[in-house]
Every structure is written in structure tokens, then in C-alpha cells.
Z-matrix of the N, CA and C atoms (Angstrom, degrees):
N
C 1 1.477
C 2 1.507 1 106.88
N 3 1.302 2 116.71 1 145.06
C 4 1.444 3 120.30 2 179.71
C 5 1.536 4 110.01 3 -71.42
N 6 1.331 5 115.81 4 164.86
C 7 1.468 6 119.56 5 177.80
C 8 1.509 7 111.30 6 -58.34
N 9 1.330 8 117.69 7 -40.53
C 10 1.448 9 122.55 8 178.66
C 11 1.527 10 111.42 9 -58.30
N 12 1.333 11 115.00 10 -50.89
C 13 1.459 12 119.24 11 -178.26
C 14 1.535 13 111.76 12 -68.64
N 15 1.329 14 116.77 13 -37.56
C 16 1.483 15 118.95 14 176.04
C 17 1.514 16 110.86 15 -59.30
N 18 1.331 17 115.62 16 -46.03
C 19 1.460 18 119.31 17 -177.86
C 20 1.503 19 109.11 18 -63.14
N 21 1.343 20 118.68 19 -41.34
C 22 1.445 21 121.45 20 178.21
C 23 1.522 22 111.02 21 -60.27
N 24 1.324 23 115.49 22 -52.30
C 25 1.438 24 119.36 23 -174.95
C 26 1.511 25 112.46 24 -63.08
N 27 1.311 26 117.56 25 -32.63
C 28 1.456 27 121.34 26 -179.67
C 29 1.536 28 112.00 27 -61.25
N 30 1.326 29 116.33 28 -22.70
C 31 1.459 30 119.21 29 -177.53
C 32 1.517 31 113.00 30 -87.23
N 33 1.304 32 118.26 31 -4.05
C 34 1.451 33 117.85 32 -171.00
C 35 1.523 34 112.18 33 -95.64
N 36 1.285 35 119.51 34 -97.35
C 37 1.451 36 119.31 35 -164.36
C 38 1.528 37 117.04 36 -103.90
N 39 1.295 38 118.24 37 -4.64
C 40 1.462 39 117.12 38 -177.11
C 41 1.508 40 110.72 39 64.46
N 42 1.337 41 116.84 40 -119.00
C 43 1.461 42 119.82 41 -174.71
C 44 1.530 43 111.75 42 -116.16
N 45 1.305 44 117.82 43 33.99
C 46 1.453 45 121.94 44 180.00
C 47 1.523 46 109.90 45 -76.33
N 48 1.330 47 117.30 46 104.76
C 49 1.453 48 122.97 47 -176.84
C 50 1.529 49 111.76 48 -63.35
N 51 1.327 50 117.25 49 -37.95
C 52 1.468 51 120.20 50 178.87
C 53 1.518 52 110.56 51 -63.04
N 54 1.324 53 117.96 52 -42.65
C 55 1.465 54 121.04 53 178.50
C 56 1.523 55 110.19 54 -63.66
N 57 1.316 56 118.06 55 -41.17
C 58 1.464 57 120.55 56 179.02
C 59 1.529 58 110.41 57 -63.90
N 60 1.309 59 117.00 58 -38.28
C 61 1.465 60 120.69 59 177.01
C 62 1.505 61 111.09 60 -62.66
N 63 1.322 62 118.16 61 -40.92
C 64 1.457 63 122.80 62 179.11
C 65 1.515 64 110.76 63 -65.13
N 66 1.333 65 117.23 64 -37.98
C 67 1.454 66 122.48 65 177.03
C 68 1.526 67 109.47 66 -62.61
N 69 1.318 68 115.11 67 -48.08
C 70 1.486 69 120.62 68 -179.23
C 71 1.537 70 110.49 69 -60.88
N 72 1.333 71 116.56 70 -37.36
C 73 1.481 72 119.44 71 176.39
C 74 1.512 73 111.08 72 -62.61
N 75 1.322 74 116.82 73 -43.05
C 76 1.455 75 119.73 74 179.37
C 77 1.533 76 112.09 75 -62.98
N 78 1.333 77 114.99 76 -32.74
C 79 1.446 78 120.85 77 -179.09
C 80 1.536 79 113.53 78 -88.04
N 81 1.332 80 114.93 79 -6.36
C 82 1.445 81 118.70 80 179.46
C 83 1.515 82 112.54 81 65.27
N 84 1.317 83 115.76 82 28.13
C 85 1.475 84 120.61 83 -176.58
C 86 1.497 85 109.38 84 -98.79
N 87 1.330 86 118.10 85 118.61
C 88 1.467 87 121.06 86 -177.00
C 89 1.536 88 113.05 87 -78.04
N 90 1.283 89 118.22 88 11.84
C 91 1.476 90 120.95 89 -178.40
C 92 1.515 91 111.02 90 -74.68
N 93 1.278 92 116.35 91 157.56
C 94 1.471 93 121.03 92 173.89
C 95 1.531 94 107.34 93 -108.54
N 96 1.292 95 115.04 94 112.03
C 97 1.476 96 120.60 95 179.88
C 98 1.520 97 106.85 96 -117.42
N 99 1.314 98 116.48 97 121.85
C 100 1.455 99 119.51 98 -174.75
C 101 1.501 100 115.24 99 -102.98
N 102 1.340 101 118.19 100 -8.04
C 103 1.450 102 118.47 101 178.57
C 104 1.523 103 110.07 102 -156.56
N 105 1.301 104 115.46 103 174.65
C 106 1.482 105 121.95 104 -177.18
C 107 1.526 106 110.94 105 -68.82
N 108 1.325 107 118.55 106 -24.55
C 109 1.461 108 118.77 107 176.67
C 110 1.518 109 111.37 108 -64.74
N 111 1.300 110 115.52 109 -43.10
C 112 1.456 111 120.25 110 177.98
C 113 1.510 112 111.17 111 -67.19
N 114 1.333 113 117.04 112 -37.26
C 115 1.477 114 121.28 113 176.08
C 116 1.520 115 109.37 114 -62.56
N 117 1.312 116 116.24 115 -44.01
C 118 1.465 117 120.42 116 177.24
C 119 1.538 118 110.53 117 -58.67
N 120 1.296 119 116.55 118 -48.64
C 121 1.479 120 120.14 119 -179.08
C 122 1.526 121 111.59 120 -61.51
N 123 1.308 122 116.75 121 -38.45
C 124 1.472 123 120.57 122 178.98
C 125 1.535 124 109.64 123 -64.38
N 126 1.316 125 117.43 124 -46.97
C 127 1.465 126 121.27 125 -179.82
C 128 1.523 127 111.76 126 -68.54
N 129 1.309 128 117.59 127 -36.38
C 130 1.477 129 120.38 128 178.51
C 131 1.515 130 109.90 129 -65.68
N 132 1.319 131 117.74 130 -34.96
C 133 1.454 132 120.55 131 179.45
C 134 1.533 133 110.90 132 -80.30
N 135 1.331 134 116.56 133 -20.22
C 136 1.465 135 122.21 134 179.97
C 137 1.497 136 110.32 135 103.86
N 138 1.310 137 116.02 136 121.60
C 139 1.454 138 120.42 137 174.49
C 140 1.524 139 109.97 138 -64.03
N 141 1.284 140 117.74 139 149.42
C 142 1.476 141 119.03 140 174.33
C 143 1.536 142 109.75 141 -59.88
N 144 1.308 143 116.20 142 144.81
C 145 1.471 144 120.05 143 177.95
C 146 1.531 145 112.37 144 -58.36
N 147 1.342 146 116.09 145 -28.41
C 148 1.442 147 120.11 146 178.62
C 149 1.517 148 112.41 147 -66.52
N 150 1.353 149 118.25 148 -23.17
C 151 1.461 150 121.33 149 178.41
C 152 1.498 151 110.50 150 -65.11
N 153 1.314 152 118.11 151 -41.29
C 154 1.468 153 121.61 152 178.84
C 155 1.519 154 108.60 153 -65.60
N 156 1.322 155 117.76 154 -44.69
C 157 1.450 156 121.78 155 -179.81
C 158 1.517 157 110.56 156 -60.95
N 159 1.318 158 118.73 157 -41.86
C 160 1.450 159 122.34 158 178.31
C 161 1.514 160 112.39 159 -65.13
N 162 1.319 161 116.71 160 -42.54
C 163 1.454 162 121.09 161 177.85
C 164 1.508 163 111.79 162 -61.13
N 165 1.332 164 116.37 163 -46.36
C 166 1.477 165 120.85 164 179.36
C 167 1.537 166 109.82 165 -61.50
N 168 1.315 167 117.77 166 -38.48
C 169 1.467 168 120.81 167 178.32
C 170 1.513 169 113.42 168 -72.55
N 171 1.343 170 117.16 169 -20.97
C 172 1.454 171 121.44 170 -175.62
C 173 1.536 172 113.78 171 -93.64
N 174 1.338 173 116.94 172 -22.07
C 175 1.450 174 120.95 173 -173.70
C 176 1.535 175 108.08 174 -119.34
N 177 1.336 176 115.75 175 109.28
C 178 1.447 177 120.45 176 -174.87
C 179 1.502 178 116.49 177 -57.65
N 180 1.336 179 118.37 178 -37.00
C 181 1.433 180 120.87 179 -178.02
C 182 1.539 181 112.31 180 -62.59
N 183 1.306 182 117.01 181 -21.08
C 184 1.490 183 121.81 182 -179.04
C 185 1.531 184 109.60 183 -75.73
N 186 1.310 185 118.44 184 -8.73
C 187 1.458 186 120.82 185 179.21
C 188 1.529 187 112.74 186 -74.22
N 189 1.303 188 116.86 187 -19.36
C 190 1.464 189 122.53 188 -179.97
C 191 1.521 190 108.52 189 -91.18
N 192 1.341 191 118.65 190 124.95
C 193 1.481 192 119.46 191 -176.41
C 194 1.531 193 113.99 192 -54.22
N 195 1.322 194 117.68 193 -41.69
C 196 1.471 195 120.41 194 178.66
C 197 1.529 196 111.58 195 -60.05
N 198 1.310 197 116.75 196 -45.71
C 199 1.445 198 120.63 197 -178.54
C 200 1.537 199 110.59 198 -71.55
N 201 1.306 200 117.20 199 -38.70
C 202 1.460 201 121.82 200 177.77
C 203 1.547 202 109.52 201 -56.76
N 204 1.322 203 116.61 202 -51.21
C 205 1.466 204 120.62 203 -179.37
C 206 1.481 205 113.25 204 -62.53
N 207 1.357 206 116.81 205 -41.97
C 208 1.476 207 120.39 206 179.74
C 209 1.500 208 112.14 207 -65.94
N 210 1.345 209 116.39 208 -40.92
C 211 1.456 210 121.22 209 -175.51
C 212 1.535 211 112.49 210 -73.88
N 213 1.333 212 117.12 211 -38.60
C 214 1.461 213 120.53 212 -172.16
C 215 1.512 214 115.23 213 -112.40
N 216 1.337 215 116.87 214 -4.02
C 217 1.458 216 119.37 215 179.21
C 218 1.518 217 113.60 216 61.30
N 219 1.312 218 116.92 217 30.43
C 220 1.453 219 123.11 218 -177.24
C 221 1.520 220 107.90 219 -131.81
N 222 1.321 221 116.92 220 137.15
C 223 1.456 222 119.83 221 178.29
C 224 1.527 223 110.08 222 -71.92
N 225 1.294 224 114.55 223 155.90
C 226 1.486 225 119.81 224 175.64
C 227 1.514 226 110.50 225 -61.93
N 228 1.333 227 116.39 226 -37.21
C 229 1.482 228 119.52 227 179.17
C 230 1.503 229 110.94 228 -62.56
N 231 1.308 230 117.27 229 -41.57
C 232 1.485 231 120.44 230 177.67
C 233 1.514 232 109.22 231 -62.44
N 234 1.324 233 117.00 232 -43.36
C 235 1.459 234 121.05 233 178.74
C 236 1.544 235 109.66 234 -60.54
N 237 1.292 236 116.83 235 -43.47
C 238 1.457 237 120.55 236 -178.88
C 239 1.531 238 110.76 237 -62.24
N 240 1.336 239 116.43 238 -40.28
C 241 1.468 240 119.67 239 177.01
C 242 1.522 241 110.79 240 -65.52
N 243 1.324 242 115.68 241 -39.46
C 244 1.456 243 119.61 242 179.52
C 245 1.515 244 112.06 243 -64.50
N 246 1.309 245 117.80 244 -33.25
C 247 1.480 246 121.57 245 178.99
C 248 1.528 247 111.08 246 -65.75
N 249 1.333 248 116.64 247 -23.32
C 250 1.461 249 121.25 248 179.83
C 251 1.540 250 110.47 249 -75.89
N 252 1.328 251 116.17 250 -18.89
C 253 1.458 252 120.78 251 -179.83
C 254 1.532 253 109.16 252 -132.83
N 255 1.345 254 117.19 253 68.72
C 256 1.471 255 120.15 254 -173.50
C 257 1.543 256 113.60 255 -64.87
N 258 1.331 257 117.11 256 -21.12
C 259 1.481 258 119.25 257 179.22
C 260 1.536 259 111.97 258 -77.97
N 261 1.330 260 117.51 259 -13.76
C 262 1.456 261 121.34 260 -177.86
C 263 1.533 262 108.98 261 -78.62
N 264 1.327 263 116.55 262 134.42
C 265 1.467 264 121.47 263 178.41
C 266 1.513 265 110.13 264 -72.72
N 267 1.337 266 115.03 265 152.06
C 268 1.447 267 121.40 266 172.13
C 269 1.536 268 109.09 267 -69.16
N 270 1.300 269 116.36 268 156.92
C 271 1.473 270 119.20 269 174.47
C 272 1.515 271 108.40 270 -71.50
N 273 1.319 272 117.83 271 162.52
C 274 1.476 273 119.56 272 177.98
C 275 1.541 274 112.03 273 -56.92
N 276 1.332 275 117.69 274 -39.53
C 277 1.467 276 121.49 275 178.11
C 278 1.525 277 110.63 276 -63.11
N 279 1.315 278 117.04 277 -48.86
C 280 1.467 279 121.17 278 178.94
C 281 1.519 280 110.06 279 -62.38
N 282 1.325 281 116.03 280 -43.34
C 283 1.472 282 119.91 281 178.91
C 284 1.519 283 111.55 282 -58.92
N 285 1.320 284 115.69 283 -43.44
C 286 1.474 285 119.91 284 -179.39
C 287 1.523 286 110.65 285 -63.14
N 288 1.316 287 117.76 286 -43.78
C 289 1.478 288 120.61 287 -179.94
C 290 1.512 289 110.81 288 -64.21
N 291 1.334 290 116.11 289 -43.03
C 292 1.459 291 120.18 290 -179.90
C 293 1.532 292 109.93 291 -64.94
N 294 1.330 293 116.94 292 -43.90
C 295 1.477 294 121.37 293 179.66
C 296 1.527 295 110.86 294 -60.43
N 297 1.351 296 115.15 295 -46.42
C 298 1.478 297 119.08 296 -177.83
C 299 1.526 298 110.91 297 -64.07
N 300 1.325 299 117.11 298 -42.41
C 301 1.470 300 117.55 299 177.28
C 302 1.535 301 109.36 300 -60.86
N 303 1.316 302 117.22 301 -45.43
C 304 1.466 303 119.76 302 -179.98
C 305 1.526 304 111.76 303 -60.78
N 306 1.347 305 117.76 304 -38.96
C 307 1.458 306 120.14 305 175.68
C 308 1.494 307 113.65 306 -61.10
N 309 1.331 308 115.73 307 -49.23
C 310 1.469 309 121.88 308 -178.99
C 311 1.528 310 109.16 309 -63.77
N 312 1.308 311 116.96 310 -44.87
C 313 1.467 312 119.65 311 -178.99
C 314 1.507 313 111.68 312 -65.12
N 315 1.338 314 117.60 313 -42.77
C 316 1.456 315 120.59 314 177.92
C 317 1.525 316 110.72 315 -60.93
N 318 1.313 317 117.78 316 -39.45
C 319 1.466 318 120.94 317 178.29
C 320 1.520 319 109.89 318 -65.66
N 321 1.336 320 115.67 319 -42.39
C 322 1.482 321 119.47 320 -179.71
C 323 1.545 322 109.57 321 -63.16
N 324 1.304 323 117.71 322 -40.31
C 325 1.467 324 120.34 323 176.85
C 326 1.540 325 110.41 324 -62.49
N 327 1.320 326 115.93 325 -40.44
C 328 1.442 327 120.08 326 178.01
C 329 1.534 328 111.52 327 -62.90
N 330 1.323 329 116.87 328 -40.92
C 331 1.441 330 122.02 329 -179.00
C 332 1.541 331 112.48 330 -72.42
N 333 1.326 332 117.06 331 -43.29
C 334 1.441 333 120.53 332 -173.03
C 335 1.543 334 113.26 333 -95.63
N 336 1.314 335 117.17 334 -13.67
C 337 1.455 336 120.56 335 172.38
C 338 1.519 337 114.98 336 95.67
N 339 1.318 338 119.13 337 -33.73
C 340 1.461 339 122.46 338 -177.69
C 341 1.521 340 109.31 339 -131.46
N 342 1.335 341 114.99 340 146.51
C 343 1.471 342 119.35 341 176.20
C 344 1.528 343 111.60 342 -60.42
N 345 1.300 344 115.90 343 -38.10
C 346 1.476 345 118.37 344 -179.27
C 347 1.523 346 111.10 345 -63.38
N 348 1.333 347 116.72 346 -39.52
C 349 1.460 348 121.20 347 176.99
C 350 1.536 349 111.87 348 -66.08
N 351 1.315 350 115.66 349 -38.93
C 352 1.464 351 120.22 350 177.80
C 353 1.523 352 110.27 351 -65.14
N 354 1.335 353 116.56 352 -40.04
C 355 1.475 354 119.68 353 178.20
C 356 1.515 355 110.90 354 -64.52
N 357 1.333 356 116.08 355 -42.47
C 358 1.471 357 118.86 356 178.44
C 359 1.525 358 109.60 357 -61.35
N 360 1.312 359 117.10 358 -45.69
C 361 1.465 360 121.43 359 178.93
C 362 1.517 361 111.82 360 -57.98
N 363 1.328 362 117.01 361 -41.96
C 364 1.473 363 120.91 362 -177.47
C 365 1.561 364 110.82 363 -60.97
N 366 1.308 365 117.33 364 -26.48
C 367 1.462 366 120.93 365 -172.42
C 368 1.518 367 114.23 366 -103.26
N 369 1.341 368 117.98 367 -2.74
C 370 1.467 369 120.40 368 -177.72
C 371 1.509 370 110.82 369 -108.92
N 372 1.323 371 116.57 370 141.12
C 373 1.471 372 119.51 371 174.97
C 374 1.534 373 108.81 372 -59.50
N 375 1.330 374 115.57 373 138.99
C 376 1.462 375 120.68 374 -179.95
C 377 1.525 376 110.20 375 -117.71
N 378 1.305 377 116.59 376 131.98
C 379 1.474 378 119.91 377 -179.89
C 380 1.530 379 111.07 378 -59.12
N 381 1.325 380 116.46 379 -40.03
C 382 1.475 381 120.48 380 -179.05
C 383 1.526 382 113.19 381 -70.93
N 384 1.330 383 116.15 382 -6.28
C 385 1.475 384 121.36 383 177.62
C 386 1.534 385 110.61 384 -115.67
N 387 1.338 386 114.76 385 33.02
C 388 1.480 387 121.05 386 -179.85
C 389 1.527 388 111.88 387 58.32
N 390 1.341 389 117.26 388 34.79
C 391 1.438 390 123.56 389 177.21
C 392 1.525 391 113.97 390 72.58
N 393 1.333 392 117.31 391 15.74
C 394 1.439 393 121.80 392 -178.60
C 395 1.526 394 111.64 393 -96.68
N 396 1.302 395 117.26 394 154.38
C 397 1.459 396 121.97 395 176.79
C 398 1.549 397 108.56 396 -80.63
N 399 1.308 398 117.11 397 133.30
C 400 1.465 399 119.00 398 179.61
C 401 1.523 400 113.93 399 -53.59
N 402 1.317 401 118.86 400 -39.01
C 403 1.442 402 122.57 401 -178.50
C 404 1.548 403 111.24 402 -59.20
N 405 1.327 404 115.98 403 -31.88
C 406 1.459 405 119.73 404 -178.09
C 407 1.538 406 111.86 405 -76.93
N 408 1.310 407 118.00 406 -16.26
C 409 1.457 408 120.78 407 -179.56
C 410 1.529 409 112.22 408 -88.34
N 411 1.313 410 118.09 409 -2.56
C 412 1.457 411 121.28 410 179.14
C 413 1.486 412 114.34 411 -74.43
N 414 1.327 413 118.33 412 -7.14
C 415 1.455 414 122.11 413 -173.52
C 416 1.538 415 113.21 414 -82.19
N 417 1.322 416 118.64 415 -8.46
C 418 1.449 417 118.85 416 179.82
C 419 1.527 418 111.84 417 -141.44
N 420 1.328 419 118.63 418 155.14
C 421 1.460 420 119.92 419 176.54
C 422 1.507 421 112.44 420 -59.01
N 423 1.332 422 116.97 421 -37.29
C 424 1.467 423 119.48 422 179.65
C 425 1.516 424 110.54 423 -64.59
N 426 1.323 425 117.19 424 -40.86
C 427 1.467 426 121.79 425 178.51
C 428 1.503 427 111.32 426 -64.14
N 429 1.320 428 117.38 427 -41.08
C 430 1.467 429 121.09 428 178.36
C 431 1.512 430 110.07 429 -65.07
N 432 1.299 431 117.02 430 -38.26
C 433 1.476 432 121.21 431 177.72
C 434 1.538 433 109.74 432 -62.42
N 435 1.340 434 115.96 433 -42.97
C 436 1.460 435 120.05 434 178.96
C 437 1.549 436 110.86 435 -62.49
N 438 1.348 437 115.71 436 -41.90
C 439 1.448 438 120.07 437 178.34
C 440 1.517 439 112.03 438 -63.56
N 441 1.306 440 117.60 439 -46.39
C 442 1.468 441 120.87 440 -179.58
C 443 1.496 442 110.94 441 -63.28
N 444 1.347 443 117.51 442 -41.08
C 445 1.444 444 121.20 443 178.54
C 446 1.531 445 111.18 444 -64.16
N 447 1.340 446 115.39 445 -45.98
C 448 1.453 447 121.60 446 -179.83
C 449 1.535 448 111.42 447 -61.11
N 450 1.336 449 116.73 448 -45.58
C 451 1.464 450 119.95 449 177.16
C 452 1.550 451 111.94 450 -60.87
N 453 1.325 452 115.00 451 -40.51
C 454 1.474 453 119.34 452 176.56
C 455 1.527 454 111.24 453 -60.55
N 456 1.346 455 115.82 454 -42.92
C 457 1.455 456 118.44 455 178.14
C 458 1.533 457 111.84 456 -65.34
N 459 1.322 458 116.98 457 -41.68
C 460 1.459 459 119.49 458 178.22
C 461 1.537 460 110.93 459 -62.94
N 462 1.319 461 116.20 460 -38.44
C 463 1.465 462 120.96 461 -179.89
C 464 1.521 463 111.65 462 -59.86
N 465 1.324 464 114.94 463 -35.81
C 466 1.491 465 120.78 464 -176.10
C 467 1.532 466 111.82 465 -101.80
N 468 1.358 467 116.49 466 8.29
C 469 1.465 468 119.12 467 174.36
C 470 1.530 469 113.88 468 77.33
N 471 1.319 470 118.21 469 21.16
C 472 1.464 471 121.91 470 178.96
C 473 1.532 472 105.44 471 -105.72
N 474 1.308 473 118.21 472 106.02
C 475 1.463 474 121.49 473 -172.45
C 476 1.515 475 114.02 474 -97.45
N 477 1.301 476 119.38 475 -9.71
C 478 1.482 477 119.40 476 -178.87
C 479 1.505 478 110.50 477 -112.37
């Protein structure tokens, strides 16, 4: 996994096995990963191309080119090329971005209860995020840290 993706992932769930299982479900990956070390190794080796395809099919907001690019840091053209070679693994950088989005999205689903509510939240400015849309904060490790912290506060009812 790239330094960027490692830094992002470090801010999310630590060693929460349930969260890792939810991420794997979003990616359609039948692997059993029990800790962040194994997640790192998987991303460093490259997620299967089918993981990206499964994620896009599972999360409605990724159907829009603008949202796809903001969420995953990948152009639609790159995604289209990747679809032509589904057996090819994602690069470590792509894998890291896909993993981090899946982590944040899985946490949002956990907090809000429904995938549709998590998708709506990702696209709306949030007061607790300085009026920014969560999807726009996925582009940097600092933004991902803010998202993870904010979701943690929402989960425990601390809104300020």
C-alpha cells in the first residue's frame, strides 16, 4: 500500500475484525482478514480487479462519474480500462484508495443504519466537517482522519 493509503487506513478502524469483515463484503472478497497487517499485505499486493467492480456495483453513489472520481481518486477512463482486464490486480495505490473508501463507507453504514443513508451523508455538507462534503475529504490522509473521527463521534453521540 502506498504511504498515502497507509496513512489513511491507519486513521480508521485499527484492529476491528467486524469492520474488516464489512469492508471485505463491500469488496466482494472471500478472503479472511483478521487484522490491519493482513489488510496492508492485501493492498500492497493489489486487490483483485473484481473487488473494484463489486464495490462499484454495491455503492450507488459510485455510479456517477464525479462521485466515483472523488471517492476513489481514479478517473472513469482508468476504470473503463480496468474493466477490460478484470483478472488484473489493482495497483497498491488504487488498492489503498479503494480500501479506504470501503472502510469509511462501511463505518458510515454502521453509524447511519442503511447504505442509502450513508450515501446521502457522503454527498451532503456536514456542519461537523466545516460545512464540507465527506466525499471531498477522501482525497487526503488528513481528510480521512477527520472523517473517521467525525463518524466515531456520531457513533457515540458526540456532535461537537
